[in-house]
C-alpha positions as CSV (number, residue, x, y, z in Angstrom):
1,M,15.0,-7.7,7.2
2,R,12.5,-6.5,4.6
3,G,9.0,-7.7,5.1
4,Y,5.4,-7.0,4.1
5,L,2.4,-6.7,6.4
6,G,-1.2,-6.8,5.4
7,L,-3.5,-4.5,7.4
8,G,-7.2,-4.6,7.7
9,S,-10.0,-3.0,9.7
10,N,-13.8,-3.4,9.7
11,V,-15.0,-1.6,12.8
12,G,-15.3,2.1,13.6
13,D,-13.2,4.6,11.7
14,R,-11.5,2.0,9.5
15,R,-9.1,4.4,7.8
16,A,-8.0,6.0,11.1
17,N,-7.5,2.5,12.5
18,L,-5.2,1.6,9.6
19,R,-3.2,4.9,10.2
20,A,-3.0,4.1,13.9
21,A,-1.7,0.6,13.2
22,V,1.1,2.1,11.0
23,D,1.9,4.6,13.7
24,E,2.0,1.9,16.4
25,L,4.3,-0.3,14.3
26,R,6.7,2.7,13.8
27,G,6.9,3.1,17.6
28,R,7.9,-0.5,18.1
29,G,11.1,-1.0,16.2
30,V,9.5,-1.4,12.7
31,E,10.4,1.1,10.0
32,V,7.5,1.5,7.5
33,V,9.2,2.2,4.2
34,A,6.2,2.1,1.9
35,E,2.4,2.0,2.1
36,S,-0.1,0.7,-0.5
37,S,-3.3,2.2,-1.5
38,V,-6.4,1.4,0.7
39,Y,-9.0,-1.0,-0.7
40,E,-12.4,-1.9,0.5
41,T,-13.3,-5.6,0.4
42,E,-16.2,-7.7,1.4
43,P,-15.7,-10.3,4.2
44,Q,-14.3,-13.6,3.0
45,G,-14.4,-17.1,4.5
46,E,-16.6,-18.5,7.2
47,I,-18.1,-15.4,8.7
48,L,-19.7,-13.2,6.0
49,D,-22.1,-11.3,8.3
50,Q,-19.8,-8.5,9.3
51,P,-18.9,-5.1,8.0
52,D,-16.7,-4.6,4.9
53,F,-13.0,-4.2,5.4
54,L,-10.5,-1.5,4.5
55,N,-7.2,-3.3,3.6
56,A,-3.7,-2.1,2.9
57,A,-0.2,-3.4,2.9
58,V,3.0,-1.9,4.2
59,A,6.7,-2.7,3.3
60,I,8.8,-2.7,6.4
61,D,12.4,-2.9,7.5
62,T,13.2,-4.3,10.9
63,E,15.9,-6.1,12.8
64,L,13.2,-8.2,14.6
65,A,13.2,-11.9,14.1
66,P,9.9,-13.2,12.4
67,E,8.6,-14.5,15.8
68,Q,9.4,-11.1,17.5
69,L,7.6,-9.3,14.6
70,L,4.5,-11.4,15.1
71,D,4.6,-10.5,18.8
72,V,4.8,-6.8,17.9
73,C,1.9,-7.2,15.5
74,K,-0.2,-8.8,18.3
75,E,0.8,-6.0,20.7
76,V,-0.4,-3.4,18.1
77,E,-3.7,-5.2,17.8
78,R,-4.2,-5.2,21.5
79,A,-3.2,-1.5,21.8
80,L,-5.8,-0.7,19.2
81,G,-8.5,-2.6,21.0
82,R,-8.7,-5.9,19.3
83,E,-10.1,-8.6,21.6
84,Q,-9.1,-12.2,21.1
85,E,-12.4,-13.7,22.1
86,R,-11.9,-17.0,20.2
87,P,-9.8,-18.5,17.5
88,G,-10.7,-17.7,13.9
89,I,-12.2,-14.8,12.0
90,R,-14.0,-12.1,13.9
91,P,-14.7,-8.4,13.5
92,A,-11.8,-6.3,14.7
93,R,-11.2,-2.6,15.2
94,S,-7.8,-3.1,13.6
95,T,-6.1,-6.2,12.5
96,S,-2.4,-5.8,12.3
97,T,-1.8,-9.4,11.9
98,S,-4.6,-9.7,9.6
99,C,-1.4,-6.9,10.6
100,C,-0.3,-10.3,9.4
101,S,-1.9,-13.3,8.1
102,E,1.7,-14.4,7.7
103,I,5.0,-12.8,8.2
104,S,7.7,-13.6,5.6
105,N,11.4,-13.4,6.3
106,T,12.7,-12.5,2.8
107,R,16.3,-12.9,3.9
108,A,15.8,-16.5,4.9
109,T,15.0,-19.3,2.5
110,G,11.2,-18.9,2.4
111,S,10.8,-19.0,6.2
112,R,7.2,-18.0,7.2
113,S,5.5,-17.4,10.5
114,P,1.8,-17.9,10.1
115,M,-0.7,-16.1,12.3
116,P,-2.0,-18.4,15.0
117,R,-5.8,-18.9,14.9
């Protein structure tokens, strides 16, 4: 399955956190086939009083089902120190599932697995 993941980090060495997320994905059955440039963005949404983000996207190939891929993204977040204190937006060392706000299965007919909040 070809998929695309959005990555973001707003705590600590943000660029190193993005690299670590890509490395963690590669070690968990996800082949990263392309990486975007890195962009700095201001926080959006409900919580604006937090550091700016570095964001990037990666194209991946994997045999994992969308739900399994979401689980892997959550594992990567935990491995990199993200704490799930409460639902919603919060500062994070690395967000691999803001590594995926949604996971799209491009082989299926528009099937999407949204990130639970």
